[in-house]
Structure formats: structure tokens, C-alpha cells
C-alpha positions in Angstrom: 79.6 87.8 118.4 81.4 89.6 121.1 83.8 92.3 120.2 86.6 92.3 122.1 89.7 93.7 121.4 91.5 90.5 120.7 88.6 90.0 117.6 89.6 93.8 116.9 93.0 92.9 116.5 92.2 89.8 114.6 90.4 92.0 111.9 93.0 94.4 111.8 95.9 92.1 111.1 94.0 89.9 108.8 96.6 87.7 107.2 95.1 87.4 103.6 95.2 91.5 103.5 98.4 92.7 101.3 98.1 95.8 103.8 99.3 93.6 106.3 102.2 92.0 104.7 106.1 92.9 104.3 105.4 95.2 107.4 107.8 93.9 110.2 104.8 92.6 112.2 103.7 96.2 112.2 100.0 96.8 111.0 99.6 99.3 108.0 98.8 102.8 109.3 95.8 103.0 107.2 94.2 100.1 109.1 94.7 101.4 112.5 92.5 104.7 111.8 89.9 105.7 114.4 86.9 107.8 113.2 86.5 110.7 116.3 83.2 109.9 117.9 80.6 112.3 116.3 82.2 112.9 113.4 81.7 111.1 110.1 85.6 111.3 108.9 85.1 109.3 105.8 83.2 106.7 107.1 83.4 104.8 110.6 83.2 101.1 111.5 79.3 101.2 111.9 79.3 102.5 108.4 81.3 100.0 106.5 79.2 97.3 108.7 75.8 98.6 106.9 77.5 99.3 103.7 79.0 95.5 103.6 75.5 94.2 104.8 72.4 96.5 104.1 72.5 95.3 100.2 70.9 92.2 101.6 67.6 93.0 100.2 64.8 90.5 101.8 66.2 91.4 105.2 65.6 94.5 107.6 68.6 96.4 109.1 68.0 97.9 112.6 70.1 100.7 113.8 70.0 100.6 117.6 71.1 104.1 118.4 70.1 107.6 117.8 68.2 108.5 114.6 70.9 110.6 113.1 73.0 107.2 112.8 70.4 105.8 110.7 70.7 108.0 108.0 74.7 108.1 108.2 74.9 105.6 105.6 71.3 104.4 104.7 70.8 104.6 100.9 74.3 106.5 100.3 74.8 103.5 97.7 73.3 102.6 94.8 72.6 98.9 95.2 69.5 97.5 93.6 67.3 94.9 93.9 65.9 92.6 91.3 62.9 91.8 94.1 62.7 92.4 97.7 62.9 96.0 98.7 62.6 95.7 102.3 66.2 96.7 102.6 65.4 100.3 101.4 63.5 100.9 104.5 65.1 102.5 107.2 64.8 101.2 110.5 65.7 102.4 114.0 65.2 102.6 117.7 65.8 106.3 118.1 67.4 106.4 121.4 66.3 109.4 123.8 68.1 111.0 126.6 65.9 108.6 128.8 66.7 105.5 126.7 70.7 106.4 127.4 70.4 106.9 130.9 68.3 103.7 131.8 69.4 101.4 129.0 68.0 100.6 125.3 67.6 97.1 125.7 63.7 96.9 126.1 63.2 99.5 123.5 65.6 97.2 121.2 63.6 94.1 121.8 59.8 95.8 121.2 61.6 97.2 117.8 62.1 93.6 116.5 59.1 92.2 117.2 57.4 95.4 115.8 59.4 94.9 112.6 58.8 90.8 112.2 55.0 91.3 112.7 54.8 94.4 110.3 57.1 93.2 107.6 57.9 89.7 108.2 61.4 89.8 107.0 63.6 86.6 106.2 66.2 87.9 109.1 66.9 91.0 110.9 70.4 92.4 111.5 71.0 94.7 114.3 73.4 97.2 114.1 74.9 98.6 117.3 76.6 102.1 117.3 78.7 103.9 119.7 76.2 105.3 121.7 74.5 102.0 122.8 78.1 100.5 122.6 79.2 102.9 125.5 75.9 102.5 127.3 76.7 98.9 127.6 73.2 97.5 126.0 73.8 93.7 125.8 73.3 93.5 121.7 73.9 89.5 121.4 71.6 89.0 124.2 68.8 90.5 123.3 68.7 89.2 119.6 69.0 85.6 121.2 66.1 86.3 123.2 64.1 88.0 120.4 65.2 85.3 117.5 63.6 82.6 120.1 60.2 84.8 120.5 60.0 85.3 116.7 61.5 82.0 115.1 63.5 84.3 112.5 67.2 84.8 112.7 68.2 88.1 114.5 71.9 88.7 113.8 74.1 91.3 116.1 76.3 93.7 114.4 78.6 95.1 116.8 79.7 97.6 114.9 80.1 100.8 116.9 81.8 103.7 114.9 84.8 104.3 117.6 86.3 101.3 117.1 88.0 101.9 113.6 87.5 102.7 110.1 85.0 101.8 107.4 86.9 99.6 106.1 87.3 97.6 109.8 83.2 97.8 109.7 83.4 95.8 106.3 85.2 93.0 107.9 83.0 93.1 111.3 80.1 92.9 109.0 81.5 89.4 107.5 82.2 88.3 110.7 78.7 88.5 111.8 77.9 86.5 108.6 80.4 84.1 109.3 79.1 83.2 112.7 75.6 83.5 112.4 74.4 83.1 108.9 77.0 81.2 106.5 76.4 77.3 106.9 73.0 77.4 108.6 71.2 76.2 105.8 71.6 73.6 103.0 71.1 74.4 99.5 68.2 72.4 97.4 70.4 71.0 95.0 74.3 71.7 94.1 76.5 71.6 91.1 80.0 71.4 89.7 79.9 75.1 88.7 78.1 76.9 91.9 80.3 79.9 92.9 80.2 83.0 95.2 80.6 86.3 94.5 82.1 88.2 97.7 82.3 92.1 97.4 79.9 93.0 94.5 77.4 95.3 96.0 75.2 95.6 92.7 75.9 99.3 92.1 73.7 100.9 89.6 72.7 97.5 88.8 76.4 96.0 87.4 75.7 92.5 88.6 72.8 92.5 85.9 75.2 92.7 83.0 77.4 89.8 84.3 74.9 87.2 85.5 74.0 86.4 82.0 77.6 85.5 81.1 77.7 83.1 83.9 74.7 81.4 82.6 75.4 81.3 79.4 78.6 79.3 80.1 76.8 77.0 82.9 78.1 78.7 86.1 75.9 79.0 89.0 76.3 82.2 91.5 75.0 80.4 94.4 75.3 83.6 96.3 75.9 86.8 95.9 77.5 88.6 99.4 75.9 90.9 99.3 75.0 93.1 96.5 71.2 92.0 95.2 71.7 89.0 97.9 68.8 87.1 99.6 69.6 85.9 103.2 69.1 82.5 102.4 71.2 82.2 99.5 74.0 83.3 101.8 72.9 81.0 104.4 73.8 78.1 101.8 76.9 80.0 100.7 79.3 77.3 102.4 78.7 74.8 99.6 80.0 76.9 96.8 83.1 75.7 94.6 84.9 78.5 94.3 84.5 82.1 96.0 85.3 85.1 93.8 86.2 88.3 95.3 85.3 91.1 93.2 87.0 94.6 93.3 87.5 94.7 97.1 89.2 93.0 99.8 86.9 94.5 102.3 85.4 90.9 102.9 88.5 89.3 102.7 88.4 87.7 106.1 85.6 85.8 104.9 86.9 84.4 102.0 90.0 83.3 103.9 87.8 82.1 106.9 85.6 80.0 104.6 88.6 78.5 102.7 89.7 77.2 106.1 86.1 76.3 107.2 84.8 75.0 104.4 87.7 74.0 101.8 86.4 76.8 99.3 89.4 78.0 97.3 89.2 82.2 96.5 90.6 84.2 93.3 90.2 87.9 93.3 89.0 89.4 90.1 87.5 92.6 88.4 84.2 93.2 85.9 85.8 96.6 84.6 87.7 96.5 81.7 87.5 94.0 78.3 91.0 92.5 79.6 89.8 92.3 83.2 86.5 90.5 82.5 88.0 88.2 80.0 90.7 87.2 82.6 88.0 86.5 85.1 86.0 84.1 83.5 89.0 82.3 82.4 90.1 82.4 85.8 87.2 81.0 87.6 87.5 78.5 84.5 90.3 77.3 85.3 90.0 77.3 89.1 87.2 74.7 88.5 89.1 72.7 86.2 86.7 72.0 83.8 88.0 71.2 80.0 84.4 71.8 78.6 83.7 74.8 80.8 87.0 76.5 79.8 85.8 75.7 76.0 82.7 77.4 76.5 84.2 80.4 78.4 86.7 80.9 75.2 83.7 80.9 72.8 81.8 83.2 74.6 84.7 85.4 74.7 85.2 85.7 71.3 81.6 86.4 70.7 81.1 89.0 73.4 84.6 90.8 72.2 83.8 90.9 68.7 80.3 92.5 69.2 81.8 94.8 71.4 85.0 95.7 69.0 81.9 96.8 66.7 79.7 98.7 69.7 83.0 100.7 70.7 84.5 101.6 67.7 82.6 104.9 67.3 83.6 105.8 70.7 87.1 104.7 70.6 87.6 107.3 67.5 86.5 110.1 69.7 88.1 109.0 73.0 91.6 108.2 71.5 94.3 110.2 73.0 92.5 111.8 75.8 94.2 112.5 78.8 92.6 111.5 82.3 93.3 111.9 86.0 91.6 108.9 88.2 91.4 109.5 91.7 89.2 106.4 93.4 90.4 103.7 95.9 91.3 100.1 96.3 91.0 97.8 93.2 89.4 100.5 91.1 92.7 102.6 91.0 94.0 100.2 88.5 90.9 98.2 87.3 89.6 101.7 85.6 92.8 102.1 84.4 92.5 98.9 82.2 89.3 99.9 81.2 90.2 103.5 80.2 93.3 102.2 78.2 90.7 99.5 76.5 89.1 102.5 75.0 92.3 104.2 73.8 92.7 106.6 76.4 95.7 108.2 78.5 95.4 107.6 81.9 97.9 110.4 83.6 97.8 109.8 87.4 95.6 107.6 89.6 95.5 107.3 93.4 97.2 104.5 95.7 94.4 105.4 98.3 93.5 101.7 100.3 95.8 100.1 97.3 97.9 97.0 98.6 101.5 96.5 97.0 99.6 94.1 94.4 97.7 97.2 93.5 100.3 99.3 93.3 102.3 97.0 91.4 99.6 96.7 88.9 99.3 100.5 88.6 103.0 101.1 87.5 102.7 98.6 84.9 99.7 100.2 83.4 100.5 103.8 83.7 104.6 103.2 82.5 107.1 105.2 83.9 105.7 108.8 83.2 102.2 108.0 85.3 101.9 109.7 88.6 101.0 107.7 91.9 99.0 109.8 94.2 99.2 108.6 97.8 97.0 111.7 99.1 94.4 113.7 96.9 93.1 117.0 98.4 91.6 119.3 96.2 94.8 121.5 96.1 96.7 118.5 94.8 94.3 117.2 92.5 94.0 120.9 90.6 98.2 120.7 90.5 98.3 117.1 88.8 95.4 117.9 86.4 97.5 121.7 85.3 100.6 119.2 85.4 99.3 116.8 83.0 97.0 118.8 81.4 94.4 116.5 81.5 91.1 116.5 79.8 88.9 115.0 82.4 88.6 113.6 85.9 87.3 110.4 86.9 86.8 110.1 90.8 84.2 110.2 93.2 81.1 112.0 93.7 83.1 114.7 96.2 85.4 115.8 93.8 83.4 116.9 91.0 83.7 120.1 92.5 87.3 120.0 91.9 86.5 119.3 88.3 84.6 122.5 87.8 87.2 124.5 89.3 89.8 123.1 86.9 86.8 123.4 84.1 87.4 120.1 82.7 84.7 117.3 82.5 84.1 114.7 85.5 82.7 111.1 85.7 81.5 109.8 88.9 82.9 106.3 89.2 82.4 105.5 93.0 78.9 104.1 94.7 77.0 107.0 93.9 76.9 106.6 90.3 73.8 106.0 88.8 75.2 104.2 85.5 76.8 100.4 85.3 79.8 100.1 84.3 80.9 96.5 84.9 80.9 93.7 82.2 80.9 94.1 78.1 78.1 96.1 78.0 79.3 98.1 80.9 82.3 99.2 78.8 80.0 100.5 76.3 78.1 102.5 79.0 81.3 103.9 80.2 82.2 105.0 76.8 79.1 106.7 76.1 79.4 108.4 79.4 82.9 109.2 78.8 82.1 110.8 75.1 79.3 112.6 76.6 81.1 114.4 78.9 84.4 115.3 77.1 82.0 116.8 74.2 79.7 118.6 76.1 79.3 121.9 74.5 79.2 123.5 78.1 83.2 123.3 78.6 83.4 125.5 75.3 81.0 127.9 77.2 83.3 128.0 80.5 86.3 128.1 79.3 85.7 131.4 77.5 86.6 134.9 79.1 83.3 136.7 80.5 82.1 139.4 78.3 83.0 142.0 81.5 86.6 140.6 80.9 86.9 141.5 77.4 89.3 144.3 76.2 87.9 147.3 75.1 89.2 148.0 71.5 
């Protein structure tokens, strides 16, 4: 896939993305942000592409560039695998100054051959970086030659960091799947209940709490794009009956183009919270349009929610009325609000960072008239909101844990670095457990006391 300015503009102006609606012909400002070369400002396009594709577990992921780029996002997400672990290996061409001067194509070709010989992957994804794009290495030509030589699919991912944001890189990764992977194989068999999950990365093994639910009602997940994914399953994904976008519009271009090319409709759902999980199952059954499937789904929901009410009862008693500030991005900015309300907690404020207009409408409905919507949130702003709302807890990404410590309140990591699964019905119990443990830890009573040397002398 040649990365031209036209292709970049097409991805930035994705018609299915809510950010591009009602903008009077202009792109949303957040879509056009470009990271400064040489700096990782919250993620560049290369970072986004690798985040989207590296969870394909049986493929090798080779970064064509200086070794520092390989460490930029490798292993930064807790995407887990139920089988192959090759995706956890970090491969790079490790370009030197001489390679930059004379070109790195020969080194890339030899690296691909070595990866094939030593690890025998199902496929090799090759990522360009700022340096290799600037010196003009022809990634596509090298990958074609190596594919003919090895007999293994070699997928070029033209994702130099300077072209744009992490979100743009996600879409570049999706384009590579569409052009080189999807539709290149046929499944051994199909069923009327085949679906793809798009935008689910199996963080902390969350997917494993949801797949058994689908199996109980007879829904088959044909391809997981990309959490705990397999290359050959994704290659067969064009035979699914429905695409389900999970808590992310990062790969919305894949869903829309698969609808255009293969006639596969798509819906966007969430696995977080009881109400959202119930809605997800019902919407999938309704979209597939099978009466018996809908009956099985209703029976499963009744069974799971009854069990969940029993399991959550002790946690709800201790969490009821606790006030939290939520600072995360995208669909989680409302789906986690829904989950917290299921536990009886009060969300005082949440961010609208990377949220669509549809997301913002849901946030307003969930928070009520007194809820605060944060467009931007730095440490100073978060501390102000925490003090204003008298929040008991901050739920955010790992980088904000020090803000919570400054405010002397508990913190729960909700982003990709976390080690606990919060999806599905069992994930709700895990989330309630983590919230309860954080809120009632004895350390907070200690840190809020005055230091002995500050005590008044009698």
C-alpha cells in the first residue's frame, strides 16, 4: 500500500467517524494533529499502527528503523495470547548511520529472510518509521520480493510517525489488513452466526471473559481483530455475517470498507458494565435476525445477571455513593460511567478526550445536569476538579496515578497498561473488587494524617 497524501486525507476524513460529522467540510482538529519527528507526544502514527497489529499473535512484527523505534510501543499494552507468543518478540533492522546514508533495503530483505528461517511465522508485518520513510526505502518492493522468496505473506505497513497521530496510525494498520490480509483465504466452514470482533485487543485477557458467553448462545467469533488474533482467521474474516466494533473507532475504516466490499454490516458495542454487556448480546442477536438466537440470549442474560447480582451485593454495599472522577478516552469515557453506576457509584466528572458527538450525548445522559465534562485534563485541572467535586477516587490511565497521589485519594488504572480484566459479567466483579480494595486500603487514613513534626506542641 503506497502511502500518498490522498490516502492520508482519505483516512483523516473517514466518513464513518463521528469526528467528521457536522464539521462543515472540515476535519476535526484532533484528527489533523501531527507528532513532532523525534518526539513521542502521546503516540505517533507508527505507534498507532503497531498497537493495532502487534496483538496478532502468530505473526512476526519487524520494525524497519533505528532500534529506539522498536521500543517505542512494543509490549506497552497487556494484550494476552491463548497460544502463540511470537508477537512478544521484538524484531528490528536496527539501522546504523551507514544504512541511513546508503539505504536500508538490503538489510531489511536479509532481516525478513532470517526471521522466516529462525521463527517460521504465519506472516511478517514490516513497519516503516520516520527514518526509513525519509531516506526513501521502498518497503512494498522489498516485501513483495521477500514474499516470493519465502512463500510467507509479508505485509508492509507504511506508518512513519511524522504523518500524523496514533489514531491515524490505527487506521493505516487497518488499511494494511484490508489490502493484504482480509479475503486472502477461505474458512473451512461457515455458520449463520459468524461474527468478527474489531477493535478488541484482549487487554489483561478480557476477551476470554466474553468468548464463553458467545459460545453458550451459539455465536462463533470467526476473527478477533486483533486481540489474541491469528493471521489465517483474519484472512478469512470476509465471510462473517456481522462486524462488532468494541469500544473503539480506531479501526472504523475496516468496518465501513468491509461493509462496502463484502456486504458485512457493523455495529458498535461495549463489554463494560452490566447494561452494556446485555445490550451488546441483544443487538448482535437482533442484527443477525434469528428468533431462536434471541431467545437463547435472553435466557443467558437472565442467568448471568441473577448470578452477578449475588456476587456484587457485598461490593455494592461498600461502594454505594462513592464519588469518582474518570479521565480516559474514547468510548470508555461513557462505558465506564455506565459500569460505575451499576455499582451504585456517582461519577462526578469524565473526560471527552477522543469522544465522538454520539459519545458526548451518552455522557450527558449518564452524568446528568451536574456532571462535569472535561475537554482537556492536565494534572492541575484534575486536581481542581477532584477538590471541587470532593471525589473519593480517580479512575484514569497509568500516567495519572501520581495526580491521585498528590490529591491523597485512591487510584484505579483503566487504560491499556492494566493487569486486571474488566469486561463482561465476570469483569464487573473484578472491577468491583479492585475498586473496593483501593478505596478501603488503610494507607489512605495514614497519608491523610498530619505528620508528627507538624503536630502542634502542647
